[in-house]
TORLUMRO-697664 format. One record per residue (C-alpha): residue in one letter; x, y, z. Coordinates in nm, 3 decimals. Layout:
N
  aa     east    north       up
   A        X        Y        Z
...
This chain:
641
  aa     east    north       up
   M   -1.353   -9.315    8.206
   F   -1.329   -9.615    7.974
   G   -1.061   -9.761    8.198
   F   -1.295   -9.738    8.494
   F   -1.576   -9.924    8.313
   E   -1.330  -10.185    8.193
   L   -1.203  -10.231    8.546
   L   -1.556  -10.243    8.684
   N   -1.667  -10.509    8.435
   I   -1.354  -10.727    8.417
   D   -1.226  -10.701    8.773
   G   -1.512  -10.512    8.938
   S   -1.548  -10.757    9.226
   F   -1.198  -10.676    9.348
   L   -1.261  -10.304    9.299
   L   -1.574  -10.311    9.516
   L   -1.400  -10.533    9.768
   N   -1.110  -10.292    9.799
   V   -1.343   -9.995    9.845
   L   -1.547  -10.179   10.107
   I   -1.238  -10.290   10.303
   Q   -1.079   -9.944   10.288
   L   -1.397   -9.768   10.402
   S   -1.439  -10.020   10.682
   L   -1.082   -9.970   10.802
   M   -1.114   -9.592   10.790
   A   -1.447   -9.586   10.975
   S   -1.331   -9.843   11.231
   F   -1.015   -9.646   11.303
   A   -1.213   -9.321   11.345
   I   -1.469   -9.483   11.576
   L   -1.210   -9.657   11.793
   F   -0.989   -9.350   11.804
   A   -1.285   -9.128   11.899
   K   -1.385   -9.361   12.184
   K   -1.048   -9.295   12.343
   F   -1.178   -8.942   12.411
   K   -1.501   -9.042   12.580
   N   -1.502   -8.739   12.808
   S   -1.402   -8.484   12.542
   A   -1.685   -8.412   12.299
   A   -1.475   -8.157   12.107
   A   -1.202   -8.416   12.034
   R   -1.453   -8.683   11.934
   Y   -1.633   -8.441   11.703
   A   -1.308   -8.329   11.536
   I   -1.199   -8.690   11.478
   L   -1.532   -8.825   11.353
   Y   -1.628   -8.528   11.137
   S   -1.282   -8.513   10.979
   A   -1.302   -8.888   10.912
   M   -1.642   -8.842   10.748
   L   -1.498   -8.574   10.521
   S   -1.203   -8.801   10.437
   L   -1.426   -9.082   10.306
   P   -1.482   -8.929    9.957
   I   -1.107   -8.860    9.938
   L   -1.043   -9.225   10.018
   L   -1.293   -9.336    9.752
   G   -1.146   -9.112    9.483
   F   -0.784   -9.217    9.543
   S   -0.882   -9.584    9.563
   L   -1.051   -9.575    9.222
   L   -0.759   -9.378    9.081
   F   -0.497   -9.625    9.208
   Q   -0.692   -9.930    9.094
   A   -0.760   -9.787    8.748
   G   -0.387   -9.715    8.711
   E   -0.292  -10.059    8.853
   Q   -0.076   -9.899    9.119
   S   -0.054   -9.991    9.484
   L    0.171   -9.944    9.783
   V    0.074  -10.266    9.961
   Y   -0.085  -10.553    9.769
   L   -0.247  -10.858    9.932
   P   -0.297  -11.147    9.685
   I   -0.591  -11.386    9.740
   E   -0.696  -11.699    9.557
   D   -0.960  -11.679    9.280
   S   -1.162  -11.949    9.454
   S   -1.278  -11.684    9.699
   F   -1.479  -11.525    9.418
   Q   -1.603  -11.834    9.242
   T   -1.945  -11.781    9.390
   S   -1.983  -11.431    9.247
   T   -1.839  -11.542    8.914
   S   -2.077  -11.835    8.895
   N   -2.366  -11.605    8.976
   S   -2.265  -11.377    8.691
   A   -2.227  -11.675    8.454
   T   -2.567  -11.805    8.560
   G   -2.711  -11.465    8.481
   L   -2.550  -11.470    8.137
   E   -2.686  -11.818    8.066
   F   -3.031  -11.710    8.182
   A   -3.021  -11.402    7.959
   A   -2.904  -11.608    7.660
   A   -3.180  -11.864    7.714
   A   -3.441  -11.593    7.742
   K   -3.305  -11.432    7.426
   E   -3.327  -11.761    7.233
   S   -3.678  -11.826    7.362
   S   -3.794  -11.479    7.264
   A   -3.632  -11.513    6.922
   S   -3.811  -11.843    6.861
   N   -4.146  -11.694    6.958
   G   -4.088  -11.374    6.759
   E   -4.185  -11.158    7.055
   Y   -3.878  -10.957    7.133
   W   -3.611  -11.004    6.867
   S   -3.859  -10.959    6.582
   T   -3.804  -10.726    6.292
   E   -3.875  -10.365    6.392
   P   -3.933  -10.059    6.173
   E   -3.636   -9.856    6.069
   G   -3.546   -9.584    6.317
   T   -3.624   -9.786    6.635
   I   -3.364   -9.699    6.897
   H   -3.227   -9.987    7.105
   F   -3.097   -9.905    7.450
   G   -2.847  -10.191    7.434
   Q   -2.722  -10.089    7.089
   A   -2.680   -9.727    7.199
   L   -2.469   -9.830    7.497
   Q   -2.285  -10.094    7.300
   A   -2.166   -9.829    7.055
   V   -1.965   -9.673    7.341
   Y   -1.903   -9.958    7.583
   T   -1.908  -10.262    7.353
   E   -1.640  -10.443    7.546
   Y   -1.783  -10.355    7.886
   L   -2.140  -10.483    7.856
   P   -2.178  -10.862    7.892
   V   -2.511  -10.887    7.709
   N   -2.717  -10.685    7.469
   L   -2.965  -10.459    7.642
   P   -3.334  -10.481    7.536
   S   -3.507  -10.233    7.315
   V   -3.659   -9.941    7.501
   A   -3.936   -9.916    7.241
   T   -4.023  -10.286    7.290
   L   -4.017  -10.252    7.669
   L   -4.263   -9.964    7.657
   A   -4.485  -10.133    7.401
   D   -4.508  -10.467    7.584
   S   -4.618  -10.372    7.935
   E   -4.664  -10.734    8.048
   S   -4.304  -10.837    7.979
   K   -4.142  -10.504    8.074
   A   -4.060  -10.608    8.430
   F   -3.938  -10.949    8.314
   L   -3.712  -10.798    8.049
   L   -3.575  -10.546    8.298
   W   -3.497  -10.827    8.539
   Q   -3.345  -11.025    8.251
   W   -3.120  -10.732    8.168
   F   -3.022  -10.681    8.532
   V   -2.941  -11.051    8.589
   G   -2.731  -11.053    8.273
   L   -2.499  -10.786    8.413
   S   -2.182  -10.871    8.600
   F   -2.193  -10.888    8.977
   S   -1.998  -10.565    9.013
   L   -2.233  -10.375    8.783
   Q   -2.534  -10.508    8.975
   I   -2.389  -10.384    9.303
   S   -2.306  -10.047    9.146
   L   -2.662  -10.004    9.019
   L   -2.803  -10.093    9.361
   W   -2.572   -9.837    9.525
   F   -2.678   -9.569    9.275
   A   -3.047   -9.642    9.334
   G   -2.998   -9.611    9.711
   F   -2.804   -9.287    9.670
   C   -3.085   -9.139    9.459
   L   -3.345   -9.233    9.723
   Q   -3.135   -9.087   10.004
   S   -3.076   -8.765    9.806
   L   -3.447   -8.738    9.736
   G   -3.509   -8.765   10.111
   L   -3.266   -8.478   10.174
   V   -3.439   -8.260    9.915
   R   -3.778   -8.330   10.074
   S   -3.632   -8.252   10.418
   F   -3.499   -7.920   10.290
   Q   -3.842   -7.833   10.145
   K   -4.018   -7.922   10.471
   L   -3.785   -7.693   10.667
   K   -3.865   -7.408   10.428
   Q   -4.237   -7.474   10.472
   L   -4.197   -7.473   10.852
   A   -4.023   -7.137   10.837
   A   -4.287   -6.996   10.601
   R   -4.576   -7.104   10.827
   S   -4.418   -6.971   11.148
   R   -4.517   -6.643   11.314
   D   -4.325   -6.375   11.500
   L   -4.299   -6.365   11.878
   P   -4.549   -6.146   12.061
   A   -4.409   -5.831   12.218
   G   -4.409   -5.973   12.573
   E   -4.234   -6.297   12.476
   Q   -3.982   -6.109   12.261
   E   -3.893   -5.890   12.557
   K   -3.847   -6.201   12.774
   V   -3.618   -6.358   12.513
   D   -3.410   -6.042   12.488
   Q   -3.365   -6.036   12.866
   C   -3.251   -6.399   12.865
   L   -2.993   -6.333   12.591
   E   -2.836   -6.031   12.759
   G   -2.471   -6.072   12.846
   I   -2.394   -6.383   12.639
   S   -2.086   -6.382   12.417
   L   -2.253   -6.547   12.116
   N   -2.374   -6.340   11.821
   Y   -2.752   -6.375   11.838
   K   -2.877   -6.043   11.698
   Q   -2.894   -6.167   11.338
   V   -3.087   -6.484   11.431
   G   -3.460   -6.479   11.364
   I   -3.675   -6.628   11.642
   A   -4.030   -6.738   11.560
   L   -4.311   -6.959   11.693
   S   -4.448   -7.268   11.522
   R   -4.720   -7.521   11.600
   E   -4.540   -7.787   11.400
   V   -4.232   -7.835   11.623
   S   -4.218   -8.003   11.961
   S   -3.879   -7.866   12.072
   P   -3.650   -7.578   11.968
   V   -3.518   -7.626   11.614
   V   -3.240   -7.435   11.434
   M   -3.256   -7.410   11.053
   G   -3.096   -7.204   10.780
   Y   -2.755   -7.216   10.615
   I   -2.695   -6.849   10.531
   S   -2.937   -6.672   10.766
   S   -3.039   -6.883   11.067
   T   -3.385   -6.912   11.220
   L   -3.480   -7.055   11.560
   L   -3.828   -7.207   11.580
   L   -3.987   -7.243   11.923
   P   -4.308   -7.437   11.999
   E   -4.626   -7.245   12.076
   G   -4.635   -7.147   12.448
   F   -4.272   -7.252   12.498
   V   -4.151   -6.910   12.612
   S   -4.437   -6.853   12.854
   Q   -4.406   -7.198   13.020
   L   -4.034   -7.175   13.098
   G   -3.872   -6.962   13.362
   H   -3.597   -6.709   13.298
   T   -3.313   -6.948   13.386
   E   -3.459   -7.239   13.189
   L   -3.529   -7.027   12.880
   R   -3.178   -6.881   12.894
   A   -3.027   -7.230   12.896
   V   -3.235   -7.338   12.595
   L   -3.151   -7.025   12.397
   L   -2.782   -7.055   12.483
   H   -2.777   -7.415   12.356
   E   -2.945   -7.322   12.026
   M   -2.731   -7.010   11.974
   A   -2.425   -7.232   12.011
   H   -2.549   -7.427   11.706
   V   -2.577   -7.101   11.515
   E   -2.232   -6.983   11.624
   R   -2.074   -7.311   11.510
   Y   -2.262   -7.322   11.170
   D   -2.392   -7.664   11.265
   A   -2.683   -7.645   11.018
   L   -2.446   -7.631   10.720
   K   -2.213   -7.894   10.869
   N   -2.510   -8.121   10.932
   L   -2.619   -8.083   10.566
   I   -2.272   -8.194   10.447
   Q   -2.279   -8.478   10.697
   K   -2.616   -8.607   10.574
   F   -2.505   -8.584   10.211
   L   -2.200   -8.800   10.285
   L   -2.427   -9.041   10.471
   A   -2.642   -9.064   10.157
   L   -2.329   -9.129    9.949
   F   -2.213   -9.414   10.175
   W   -2.560   -9.531   10.280
   F   -2.468   -9.899   10.233
   H   -2.201   -9.902   10.506
   P   -2.325   -9.958   10.864
   L   -2.010   -9.809   11.019
   V   -2.081   -9.478   10.841
   H   -2.423   -9.472   11.007
   I   -2.256   -9.528   11.343
   M   -2.019   -9.239   11.270
   D   -2.315   -9.017   11.179
   R   -2.488   -9.094   11.508
   M   -2.172   -9.033   11.711
   I   -2.113   -8.701   11.532
   S   -2.466   -8.582   11.614
   I   -2.421   -8.680   11.982
   S   -2.084   -8.503   12.002
   R   -2.235   -8.191   11.845
   E   -2.511   -8.177   12.108
   E   -2.259   -8.235   12.386
   I   -2.047   -7.944   12.263
   C   -2.351   -7.716   12.267
   D   -2.431   -7.843   12.616
   N   -2.082   -7.736   12.717
   Y   -2.169   -7.383   12.609
   V   -2.455   -7.391   12.860
   L   -2.244   -7.555   13.133
   S   -1.996   -7.270   13.102
   Q   -2.261   -7.039   13.253
   Q   -2.494   -7.271   13.450
   Q   -2.467   -7.564   13.686
   A   -2.501   -7.914   13.543
   L   -2.788   -7.999   13.779
   E   -2.990   -7.693   13.673
   Y   -2.930   -7.771   13.308
   G   -3.037   -8.133   13.363
   E   -3.366   -8.009   13.506
   V   -3.408   -7.788   13.197
   L   -3.362   -8.091   12.972
   L   -3.622   -8.283   13.174
   S   -3.868   -7.993   13.144
   V   -3.817   -7.958   12.771
   S   -3.853   -8.335   12.727
   A   -4.178   -8.335   12.925
   M   -4.315   -8.048   12.713
   Q   -4.218   -8.235   12.396
   A   -4.396   -8.550   12.518
   N   -4.711   -8.350   12.601
   L   -4.714   -8.192   12.256
   A   -4.667   -8.531   12.090
   M   -4.956   -8.682   12.287
   S   -5.187   -8.387   12.221
   P   -5.478   -8.481   11.988
   N   -5.442   -8.150   11.803
   N   -5.071   -8.175   11.736
   N   -4.939   -8.101   11.390
   L   -4.577   -8.199   11.441
   R   -4.362   -8.229   11.129
   T   -4.002   -8.233   11.252
   A   -3.989   -8.604   11.335
   Q   -3.946   -8.694   10.967
   V   -3.699   -8.414   10.885
   P   -3.338   -8.543   10.903
   L   -3.191   -8.193   10.858
   A   -3.374   -8.053   11.164
   M   -3.156   -8.022   11.476
   G   -3.378   -8.034   11.781
   M   -3.261   -7.989   12.137
   I   -3.405   -8.325   12.239
   G   -3.308   -8.574   11.971
   S   -3.327   -8.948   11.934
   E   -2.950   -9.004   11.915
   W   -2.918   -9.119   12.273
   K   -3.136   -9.151   12.582
   L   -3.207   -8.850   12.801
   E   -3.100   -9.040   13.114
   Q   -2.758   -9.111   12.965
   R   -2.726   -8.748   12.858
   I   -2.799   -8.620   13.208
   I   -2.559   -8.873   13.361
   E   -2.283   -8.747   13.133
   L   -2.371   -8.388   13.228
   L   -2.320   -8.469   13.597
   S   -1.998   -8.662   13.537
   E   -1.695   -8.505   13.705
   R   -1.464   -8.637   13.433
   R   -1.648   -8.445   13.162
   E   -1.429   -8.199   12.975
   K   -1.620   -7.879   12.908
   T   -1.401   -7.757   12.624
   M   -1.609   -7.640   12.330
   K   -1.353   -7.677   12.050
   L   -0.999   -7.793   11.988
   S   -0.721   -7.549   11.928
   K   -0.632   -7.485   11.565
   P   -0.300   -7.677   11.575
   R   -0.470   -7.986   11.721
   N   -0.760   -7.958   11.480
   H   -0.525   -7.930   11.181
   L   -0.322   -8.223   11.312
   V   -0.634   -8.442   11.332
   Q   -0.748   -8.343   10.984
   G   -0.404   -8.395   10.827
   T   -0.367   -8.732   10.994
   L   -0.701   -8.861   10.874
   V   -0.652   -8.736   10.517
   S   -0.307   -8.899   10.505
   L   -0.453   -9.219   10.645
   S   -0.726   -9.221   10.381
   I   -0.469   -9.186   10.100
   L   -0.253   -9.457   10.258
   L   -0.548   -9.695   10.284
   A   -0.641   -9.621    9.922
   A   -0.295   -9.741    9.815
   C   -0.335  -10.071   10.003
   Q   -0.526  -10.319    9.789
   V   -0.619  -10.682    9.751
   G   -0.642  -10.875    9.425
   A   -0.608  -11.204    9.246
   A   -0.303  -11.410    9.329
   E   -0.191  -11.441    8.969
   N   -0.197  -11.060    8.938
   V    0.015  -10.982    9.242
   N    0.130  -10.652    9.095
   S    0.159  -10.525    8.741
   A    0.528  -10.447    8.804
   A    0.593  -10.808    8.922
   L    0.437  -10.975    8.619
   T    0.681  -11.139    8.385
   A    0.691  -11.034    8.023
   Q    0.546  -11.368    7.917
   D    0.253  -11.347    8.158
   R    0.181  -10.990    8.051
   E    0.193  -11.093    7.686
   L   -0.043  -11.384    7.747
   A   -0.281  -11.156    7.936
   E   -0.274  -10.904    7.654
   Q   -0.336  -11.177    7.395
   Q   -0.626  -11.312    7.594
   E   -0.769  -10.964    7.629
   A   -0.726  -10.909    7.253
   L   -0.905  -11.238    7.181
   E   -1.190  -11.139    7.409
   M   -1.218  -10.800    7.244
   N   -1.210  -10.965    6.897
   A   -1.486  -11.201    7.005
   L   -1.692  -10.909    7.126
   A   -1.622  -10.724    6.801
   L   -1.730  -11.030    6.596
   E   -2.045  -11.061    6.803
   S   -2.114  -10.693    6.751
   A   -2.054  -10.729    6.375
   A   -2.292  -11.026    6.364
   E   -2.559  -10.827    6.540
   I   -2.504  -10.538    6.298
   M   -2.541  -10.780    6.004
   E   -2.858  -10.917    6.160
   A   -2.990  -10.565    6.197
   D   -2.900  -10.496    5.831
   A   -3.088  -10.810    5.727
   R   -3.393  -10.693    5.920
   R   -3.369  -10.355    5.752
   M   -3.346  -10.524    5.407
   E   -3.661  -10.724    5.483
   A   -3.832  -10.402    5.581
   D   -3.715  -10.245    5.253
   V   -3.861  -10.538    5.053
   E   -4.193  -10.495    5.231
   R   -4.187  -10.125    5.149
   M   -4.116  -10.207    4.781
   H   -4.421  -10.439    4.771
   A   -4.629  -10.162    4.924
   D   -4.496   -9.917    4.660
   I   -4.592  -10.160    4.378
   Q   -4.945  -10.187    4.514
   R   -4.970   -9.811    4.536
   T   -4.846   -9.786    4.172
   E   -5.114  -10.028    4.050
   I   -5.380   -9.828    4.230
   E   -5.244   -9.510    4.069
   I   -5.257   -9.669    3.719
   A   -5.623   -9.767    3.773
   R   -5.699   -9.413    3.884
   I   -5.527   -9.272    3.572
   N   -5.735   -9.504    3.349
   D   -6.053   -9.380    3.516
   E   -5.941   -9.021    3.463
   A   -5.872   -9.097    3.092
   A   -6.228   -9.225    3.047
   I   -6.362   -8.915    3.218
   N   -6.151   -8.693    2.992
   A   -6.290   -8.871    2.683
   D   -6.646   -8.797    2.800
   I   -6.547   -8.437    2.853
   D   -6.410   -8.414    2.496
   I   -6.740   -8.552    2.352
   R   -6.936   -8.297    2.551
   A   -6.704   -8.021    2.430
   L   -6.762   -8.121    2.066
   R   -7.137   -8.121    2.117
   M   -7.120   -7.780    2.278
   G   -6.919   -7.655    1.977
   V   -7.189   -7.771    1.733
   E   -7.457   -7.608    1.948
   A   -7.251   -7.286    1.958
   Q   -7.231   -7.283    1.578
   R   -7.608   -7.319    1.552
   I   -7.664   -7.034    1.798
   D   -7.411   -6.823    1.607
   I   -7.603   -6.870    1.278
   E   -7.933   -6.774    1.442
   A   -7.770   -6.465    1.598
   R   -7.632   -6.352    1.262
   E   -7.979   -6.386    1.103
   M   -8.136   -6.179    1.380
   V   -7.871   -5.909    1.336
   R   -7.941   -5.895    0.962
   E   -8.319   -5.853    1.020
   L   -8.263   -5.582    1.282
   R   -8.042   -5.385    1.045
   E   -8.311   -5.402    0.771
   H   -8.575   -5.271    1.016
   S   -8.336   -4.992    1.113
   V   -8.306   -4.876    0.749
   E   -8.686   -4.879    0.705
   L   -8.729   -4.676    1.024
   A   -8.480   -4.413    0.903
   I   -8.675   -4.376    0.573
   D   -9.004   -4.333    0.763
   L   -8.850   -4.063    0.981
   E   -8.740   -3.864    0.676
   D   -9.094   -3.883    0.534
   V   -9.240   -3.754    0.861
   R   -8.995   -3.462    0.864
   A   -9.085   -3.356    0.509
   Q   -9.458   -3.384    0.581
   V   -9.433   -3.168    0.897
   E   -9.239   -2.896    0.716
   Q   -9.496   -2.895    0.437
   E   -9.784   -2.858    0.682
   L   -9.608   -2.570    0.857
   E   -9.569   -2.388    0.529
   D   -9.935   -2.448    0.439
   A  -10.069   -2.336    0.776
   D   -9.984   -1.956    0.735
   I  -10.012   -1.871    1.106
   G   -9.933   -1.501    1.048
   G  -10.217   -1.462    0.799
   S  -10.463   -1.621    1.038
   I  -10.364   -1.381    1.315
   R  -10.399   -1.078    1.088
   E  -10.742   -1.194    0.977
   S  -10.845   -1.226    1.341
   M  -10.725   -0.871    1.408
   D  -10.920   -0.731    1.113
   E  -11.229   -0.911    1.234
   L  -11.189   -0.757    1.581
   R  -11.154   -0.407    1.433
   S  -11.470   -0.450    1.230
   N  -11.657   -0.564    1.538
   L  -11.545   -0.254    1.724
   A  -11.669   -0.028    1.440
   E  -12.006   -0.198    1.436
   L  -12.026   -0.163    1.813
   D  -11.970    0.213    1.789
   E  -12.246    0.247    1.532
   E  -12.493    0.051    1.739
   T  -12.416    0.268    2.037
   V  -12.510    0.588    1.842
   V  -12.832    0.435    1.708
   E  -12.966    0.267    2.024
   G  -12.908    0.552    2.257
   I  -12.785    0.609    2.603
   D  -12.948    0.311    2.779
   S  -12.714    0.056    2.629
   E  -12.411    0.279    2.644
   Q  -12.275    0.110    2.953
   I  -12.294   -0.243    2.804
   N  -12.137   -0.133    2.481
   L  -11.857    0.025    2.676
   I  -11.771   -0.303    2.843
   T  -11.784   -0.492    2.516
   R  -11.563   -0.239    2.347
   Q  -11.305   -0.265    2.622
   A  -11.292   -0.644    2.585
   L  -11.251   -0.623    2.208
   Q  -10.979   -0.361    2.245
   T  -10.794   -0.584    2.495
   A  -10.806   -0.882    2.257
   L  -10.693   -0.663    1.969
   R  -10.396   -0.533    2.164
   S  -10.304   -0.893    2.257
   L  -10.308   -1.000    1.895
   E  -10.111   -0.695    1.790
   A   -9.849   -0.780    2.059
   I   -9.783   -1.127    1.904
   D   -9.456   -1.157    1.706
   V   -9.579   -1.373    1.423
   E   -9.238   -1.448    1.278
   A   -9.094   -1.548    1.618
   L   -9.393   -1.772    1.678
   E   -9.346   -1.951    1.348
   L   -8.974   -1.992    1.414
   S   -9.045   -2.139    1.762
   I   -9.293   -2.388    1.619
   R   -9.047   -2.499    1.356
   K   -8.773   -2.551    1.616
   S   -9.006   -2.756    1.835
   L   -9.092   -2.979    1.542
   E   -8.726   -3.023    1.453
   I   -8.643   -3.121    1.816
   E   -8.917   -3.383    1.811
   L   -8.784   -3.525    1.485
   D   -8.429   -3.531    1.622
   S   -8.547   -3.729    1.928
   L   -8.701   -3.984    1.695
   E   -8.374   -4.011    1.507
   I   -8.191   -4.076    1.837
   L   -8.420   -4.372    1.894
   E   -8.268   -4.541    1.587
   L   -8.114   -4.875    1.694
   D   -7.740   -4.931    1.658
   I   -7.727   -5.297    1.566
   N   -7.363   -5.407    1.626
   I   -7.347   -5.757    1.782
   D   -6.992   -5.906    1.817
   I   -6.957   -6.275    1.741
   D   -6.698   -6.470    1.954
   P   -6.401   -6.559    1.726
   E   -6.361   -6.891    1.906
   I   -6.717   -6.984    1.810
   D   -6.640   -6.883    1.454
   A   -6.338   -7.110    1.460
   I   -6.543   -7.415    1.564
   D   -6.610   -7.626    1.263
   F   -6.729   -7.976    1.351
   S   -6.974   -8.182    1.168
   A   -7.208   -8.444    1.310
   D   -7.005   -8.717    1.137
   Q   -6.694   -8.609    1.318
   V   -6.874   -8.628    1.656
   R   -6.998   -8.978    1.587
   Q   -6.647   -9.090    1.477
   F   -6.496   -8.953    1.805
   E   -6.751   -9.144    2.017
   I   -6.665   -9.469    1.836
   E   -6.294   -9.418    1.910
   R   -6.365   -9.351    2.282
   L   -6.567   -9.673    2.313
   N   -6.282   -9.872    2.156
   A   -6.031   -9.717    2.398
   N   -6.245   -9.806    2.701
   S   -6.272  -10.164    2.581
   T   -5.892  -10.188    2.550
   L   -5.838  -10.052    2.906
   T   -6.090  -10.299    3.048
   I   -5.915  -10.593    2.885
């Protein structure tokens, strides 16, 4: 790979010249040889298509032979023939150098960039240092500076060697052609997706037209589309035939059979896949006009071969009328205001009526008596054609042209070879020195960036020191406030201890009072004599009953009823008093009094207040607080200075 880039950069003009001459000779031979078989489409197709397939073989062997400095036939030419291209390349180098110096003086492009910026030229130079004539611009700078992006790109392109410029132009054209093929493939898929199946009547008509033909048509899908103006075959694995709307109904049985036979011949020959390969090779060699001529001749030969399939079953005059009818229908569809035709811009579409050659010329060739109606060459002849063209391509690849002083590497004298090697070594050393200088310049730019970062770090450090000083002042204020809070905590602690002492004294006095109340209650219970009072009440009730009996005897019968009621009431009260358990009553009263006294004792306060040991440990005086404030003020003054 490196040898190829070296060859392309150092002697690329001769490499491209050899490829161009070899391709031209191969294409010219194929075209002239094919014209010898004007009446045989099968022979012309075999020659031209085999030649098209041999072109990449020719290109590969040519690059291989030139990279290895080997040749079968070598034609030396004078260097003056390429002075123009060399001067153009030198002018480009001078222009790039001048632009580089101008940009460096203005500080626009070659200015110091941050570390980590990736340069496109430096990235390539790391691999192909000796193959690139100038340093490529920075991708980051190109994207950042939109106004000078196009100018810098042109500057880079002009600075390349002539051979590299041509190679880049070829690659750009190949990419555009390949993109067109991809779009064509997508359009064909969209056409197939938007098509619809044949109605039952038209399908029956198609089946009747295809009866008895030898081609395999049963696996071919047939559909209708409003976006085609003539029958189109598509598909590389499974084929599909698209017919225009109303196409089947407008043609007669004989005409429709001829059209279907022509399209089925494309399917039988796998022309869709062959056409895809053909268009890809055309995209690869898009720059060569003879390859375009070969492509056109191949397409014409392919259609003629499919016409021969039809002529094997129909008369040439009838088939000519079919072509005229189909062409008229296509013209009507194209002129219709409601047409939605999409096949005109699809290179991969193979229509029955194409633009390769005029319809009149096609019909004239159909009616020619000299026309050979063979549809393909025999295998021996086909293999002979292919082998001949492949051998010719390899032979042409071994025939080269070059500078007169480099007639052949085998013919160079030892002294000339040594001088060439020394010159090459000097050039490589010069490139290496230039690369080392650029690396040193990049290191210098990185050192400047490091110095700037160090200055930025110093500024950040100064800012951090100022912040630390501010935090120290804040911490001093916090310490003063902490000392003041400690003094206040001591004062609160003293007051709390005094309150605890007073509460404990009140608790002792309350306990003494409770004991006095208990003794007084017990004394009053003993003095009360509840049992004696009840017995006295019972004696009094008995005496009242005796008096009531006496009054009843004295007063007579009239008050007997009243006395009876009174006696019953007194007897009831007496029985109630007699039923009282005096001892149990006294015991119950004593227990009630004791419970009340116990509840008062429970109300006695338990004065146990815990003092924080940290507050006990604080021992600051007012003098110490004042001394600490004086020290803080002195420290702040020192920091300010």
